[in-house]
C-alpha positions in Angstrom: 25.3 -25.6 34.9 23.9 -28.6 36.3 25.4 -29.8 39.8 26.0 -33.9 40.0 27.6 -35.9 42.8 28.7 -39.1 42.4 28.8 -41.0 45.6 30.5 -44.5 45.8 32.5 -46.6 47.9 34.2 -48.2 44.7 36.8 -45.9 43.4 36.3 -47.6 39.9 32.8 -47.1 39.4 33.0 -43.6 40.2 35.8 -43.5 37.6 33.7 -45.1 35.1 30.4 -43.2 36.2 32.2 -40.0 35.6 33.7 -40.6 32.6 30.2 -41.6 31.1 28.4 -38.6 32.6 30.9 -36.3 31.2 30.9 -37.9 27.7 27.6 -37.9 27.6 26.9 -34.7 28.9 29.8 -33.5 26.0 27.5 -35.0 23.2 24.2 -32.9 24.5 26.2 -30.1 24.6 25.1 -29.7 28.4 28.0 -27.6 31.1 28.2 -30.1 34.2 30.4 -29.8 37.7 30.8 -33.2 38.7 31.4 -34.1 42.4 32.5 -37.2 43.7 32.7 -39.2 47.2 33.4 -42.1 48.4 31.3 -41.8 51.7 27.9 -40.2 52.5 29.7 -38.9 54.9 32.1 -37.1 52.7 28.8 -36.1 50.2 26.9 -34.8 53.4 29.7 -32.1 54.3 30.1 -31.1 51.5 26.6 -30.2 51.3 26.2 -28.3 54.0 29.0 -25.8 52.8 28.4 -25.8 49.0 24.1 -26.7 48.4 22.3 -29.2 47.3 23.4 -30.9 44.1 20.8 -31.3 40.9 21.1 -34.6 40.2 22.8 -37.4 42.7 23.9 -40.3 41.5 24.0 -42.8 44.7 24.9 -46.2 45.6 23.4 -48.2 48.3 25.5 -50.3 49.9 28.2 -48.7 51.0 30.6 -48.7 54.3 29.3 -46.7 56.8 26.4 -44.0 56.0 24.9 -46.2 53.2 22.7 -44.5 50.0 19.4 -44.5 51.7 20.4 -43.7 55.5 22.5 -40.4 53.3 19.2 -39.6 51.6 17.1 -39.9 54.6 18.9 -36.5 55.6 19.4 -35.2 52.3 15.2 -35.5 52.3 15.1 -33.4 55.5 16.2 -30.4 54.2 15.9 -31.1 50.2 13.1 -32.5 48.3 14.6 -30.8 44.9 17.7 -33.3 44.4 16.7 -35.9 41.8 18.4 -38.4 43.4 19.6 -42.2 41.3 20.5 -45.1 42.7 23.0 -48.0 41.8 22.7 -51.6 43.2 19.9 -53.9 42.7 17.1 -52.3 44.6 14.5 -55.3 45.0 15.0 -56.1 48.6 15.2 -52.1 49.6 12.0 -51.3 48.1 9.8 -50.0 50.4 13.0 -48.1 52.4 13.3 -46.2 49.4 10.1 -44.8 48.6 10.0 -42.0 52.1 13.3 -41.0 49.8 11.5 -40.2 46.8 13.8 -42.0 44.2 13.8 -41.2 40.4 15.2 -44.4 39.0 17.6 -47.0 40.1 20.6 -48.4 37.9 22.2 -51.7 38.2 25.7 -52.3 38.3 27.7 -52.7 36.2 25.9 -49.5 34.9 25.8 -49.5 31.1 26.3 -46.2 29.4 23.3 -46.5 27.3 21.2 -46.9 30.3 22.9 -44.0 31.9 22.5 -41.9 29.3 18.4 -42.8 28.9 18.1 -41.8 32.9 20.1 -38.9 32.4 18.1 -37.2 29.9 15.0 -38.1 32.0 16.8 -36.2 34.9 17.3 -33.1 32.7 13.7 -33.0 31.5 12.6 -33.3 35.0 14.9 -30.0 35.2 13.4 -28.5 32.4 9.8 -29.0 33.3 10.5 -27.4 36.6 9.6 -23.5 34.7 6.1 -25.4 33.6 3.8 -23.0 35.4 0.5 -23.0 36.6 -1.9 -19.9 36.6 -5.0 -18.4 37.7 -6.6 -15.5 39.1 -7.9 -14.3 42.8 -9.4 -11.0 44.1 -8.5 -9.7 41.0 -4.7 -10.7 40.8 -3.3 -12.9 38.8 -0.5 -15.5 40.1 1.9 -17.6 38.0 3.5 -20.4 40.3 5.9 -22.9 39.4 4.2 -26.5 39.4 7.5 -28.2 40.7 6.8 -25.5 43.9 3.2 -27.2 44.4 3.0 -30.2 46.9 -1.0 -30.6 46.3 -4.2 -29.0 45.2 -7.6 -29.6 47.5 -11.0 -28.8 46.5 -13.3 -27.5 49.2 -16.4 -26.1 48.3 -16.2 -24.1 45.2 -13.0 -23.1 45.8 -9.2 -24.5 45.4 -6.5 -24.8 47.8 -3.1 -24.8 46.5 -0.4 -26.0 49.2 3.0 -25.1 48.0 6.3 -25.7 49.4 7.0 -21.8 50.4 3.0 -20.5 50.8 -0.7 -21.6 50.0 -2.9 -19.9 47.5 -6.8 -20.2 46.9 -8.7 -19.7 43.8 -12.7 -20.7 42.6 -12.3 -23.4 40.7 -13.2 -27.2 40.1 -10.4 -29.9 40.6 -11.6 -31.7 37.2 -10.3 -28.6 35.1 -7.2 -28.2 37.4 -6.5 -31.8 36.4 -7.3 -31.2 32.6 -4.6 -27.8 32.5 -1.9 -30.1 34.2 -2.3 -33.5 32.6 -0.3 -32.0 29.4 2.6 -31.1 31.7 6.1 -33.2 32.1 5.6 -33.1 36.4 3.6 -35.9 37.2 0.1 -35.5 39.5 -2.2 -37.8 40.2 -6.3 -37.9 41.5 -5.8 -39.9 44.9 -10.0 -39.1 46.1 -12.5 -37.1 45.2 -10.9 -33.4 46.6 -7.1 -33.9 46.3 -5.0 -34.0 43.5 -1.2 -34.3 44.4 2.9 -34.0 43.2 4.5 -37.7 42.9 7.3 -35.6 43.7 6.7 -35.3 47.1 5.0 -38.4 48.5 7.6 -39.7 51.2 5.6 -42.4 52.3 2.3 -44.5 51.1 -0.2 -47.7 52.0 -2.6 -49.4 50.8 -5.6 -46.6 51.8 -3.4 -43.6 52.3 -0.2 -41.0 50.8 1.9 -39.2 53.4 3.0 -35.6 51.8 6.7 -34.3 52.7 5.1 -31.4 54.7 3.5 -34.6 57.2 0.3 -34.4 55.9 -1.7 -37.6 55.4 -4.5 -37.9 52.3 -6.7 -40.8 52.5 -6.9 -42.8 49.3 -10.4 -43.4 47.8 -11.3 -47.2 47.3 -12.0 -45.5 43.2 -8.5 -44.4 42.8 -6.4 -46.5 44.7 -5.1 -49.2 42.1 -4.3 -46.3 40.0 -1.9 -44.8 42.8 -0.6 -48.4 43.1 0.5 -48.1 39.5 1.9 -44.8 39.8 4.1 -45.6 42.5 5.4 -49.0 41.0 6.3 -47.2 37.6 7.9 -44.5 39.6 10.0 -47.3 41.4 10.5 -49.1 38.4 11.8 -45.9 36.5 15.2 -47.0 35.1 
């Protein structure tokens, strides 16, 4: 069961989006539980009582707490909900980076655009089952890639900085990159010693990134253009 939230202060828009998602889910044989909200405060209260959504469709311009303010509060405790914003996003571009949006949809939302984004979101959810395998001190480990913030190379060791705990093993970052580049979850090299999960970047400047755990990682000159392309591509996904 996929838990989906729709938050929009226009009732007719909620009705249309809900009907489209129900139709898409039926065509794909997916069980969904759709919850609807007319304001950000109502959504936040429901999350506090019943837990986070798998996929959340958020209108940006709403009365009371707007979509960005609501998303900021959600991201304080939840890094995994897939956020899809609905509205023109150009003037909000910089503010949206810190809440890690998955995609944007312009109003009025077409069913074909919604279905395309919904399918991509479902693929991300399935990608959470992808795992990284390694050995250290004669023990074998298998960690979900979705729970890895970034890899750091120090000498002959690779440190894995995770959402829940950290690990280490002997290896080379180039070999890690070769293994992960074929996976659905996207990691990117930001300098010779760091390989980061793009899903956990909450802030970005020309020469540095800020991870969800507060770690600031400098972006070397060699990788700045690549990182800019990655981030612009993420902001344009629809």
